Wavefront OBJ file of the C-alpha trace (Angstrom):
o trace
v -74.789 -83.708 86.557
v -75.582 -87.439 87.169
v -73.097 -89.979 85.421
v -73.968 -93.664 85.869
v -72.309 -96.988 84.228
v -74.537 -100.156 83.570
v -73.235 -103.406 83.188
v -74.960 -106.715 82.383
v -74.383 -109.963 80.374
v -77.244 -111.249 78.142
v -77.732 -115.163 77.219
v -75.891 -115.761 73.957
v -78.983 -116.539 71.987
v -80.559 -113.027 73.030
v -77.226 -110.924 72.455
v -77.955 -109.788 68.629
v -81.707 -109.086 69.869
v -80.061 -106.890 72.877
v -77.967 -105.076 70.433
v -80.902 -104.527 67.888
v -83.012 -103.165 70.805
v -80.057 -100.699 71.547
v -79.582 -99.700 67.974
v -83.113 -98.556 68.091
v -82.662 -96.450 70.991
v -80.099 -94.633 69.327
v -82.110 -94.284 66.223
v -84.782 -92.459 68.423
v -82.157 -90.414 70.025
v -80.600 -88.991 66.988
v -84.399 -88.232 65.693
v -85.455 -86.613 68.957
v -82.023 -84.897 69.954
v -83.075 -84.942 73.539
v -81.163 -82.096 75.430
v -78.881 -82.640 78.564
v -77.989 -86.387 77.776
v -74.817 -87.908 76.578
v -75.148 -91.641 76.146
v -72.866 -94.486 74.938
v -73.148 -98.357 74.665
v -70.363 -100.928 74.332
v -70.464 -104.536 73.311
v -67.723 -106.516 75.148
v -65.402 -108.640 73.012
v -67.136 -111.853 74.855
v -70.150 -110.962 72.669
v -72.742 -111.083 75.445
v -71.373 -108.406 78.095
v -72.601 -104.674 77.308
v -71.687 -101.428 79.415
v -74.015 -98.228 78.912
v -72.596 -95.061 80.030
v -74.953 -92.043 80.707
v -74.597 -88.672 81.627
v -77.711 -86.397 82.112
v -78.509 -82.994 83.606
v -81.469 -82.126 85.940
v -83.383 -84.244 87.740
v -84.945 -86.453 85.364
v -83.308 -88.664 83.177
v -84.363 -88.011 79.579
v -83.808 -91.719 78.513
v -87.192 -92.345 80.398
v -88.953 -90.333 77.739
v -87.527 -92.135 74.790
v -90.231 -95.229 73.739
v -87.335 -97.540 72.172
v -85.627 -97.072 75.672
v -88.582 -98.269 77.310
v -88.995 -101.100 75.008
v -85.237 -102.002 75.721
v -85.911 -102.293 79.147
v -89.077 -104.194 78.985
v -87.507 -107.839 79.177
v -84.148 -106.929 79.971
v -84.246 -109.211 83.148
v -85.359 -112.017 80.833
v -82.663 -111.529 78.304
v -79.958 -111.748 80.873
v -77.587 -114.092 82.669
v -76.273 -111.399 84.628
v -78.794 -108.737 85.898
v -77.903 -104.908 85.022
v -75.750 -103.314 87.690
v -75.894 -99.503 88.073
v -73.117 -97.835 89.450
v -72.644 -93.994 89.650
v -69.210 -92.663 88.469
v -67.317 -89.280 88.613
v -65.394 -88.437 85.725
v -61.644 -87.683 86.759
v -60.967 -86.630 82.967
v -61.214 -87.662 79.346
v -59.300 -87.148 76.021
v -61.324 -86.802 72.944
v -63.657 -89.145 74.301
v -66.871 -89.389 72.643
v -65.708 -86.536 70.006
v -67.488 -86.692 66.514
l 1 2 3 4 5 6 7 8 9 10 11 12 13 14 15 16 17 18 19 20 21 22 23 24 25 26 27 28 29 30 31 32 33 34 35 36 37 38 39 40 41 42 43 44 45 46 47 48 49 50 51 52 53 54 55 56 57 58 59 60 61 62 63 64 65 66 67 68 69 70 71 72 73 74 75 76 77 78 79 80 81 82 83 84 85 86 87 88 89 90 91 92 93 94 95 96 97 98 99 100
């Protein structure tokens, strides 16, 4: 199981565009329901910082097969003031996190 957190900050005039691209990823995820993936995105209170948390099983990340995710990644460098930083994380515990 691989767990990662990605944090970045977008240019203020691109924040809503970034959110729209992220929402498109979730629409496609809900349609395709890929196995072995848990994924969450947060927009921080400054309005321009985002955190993505991903948990995937196996060697291949299911997100890479999602067209909307590839579109989201396409111009990420241009949208950002602070480039994405990927950090592998280890869960110590959780309580009702992500429960529907």
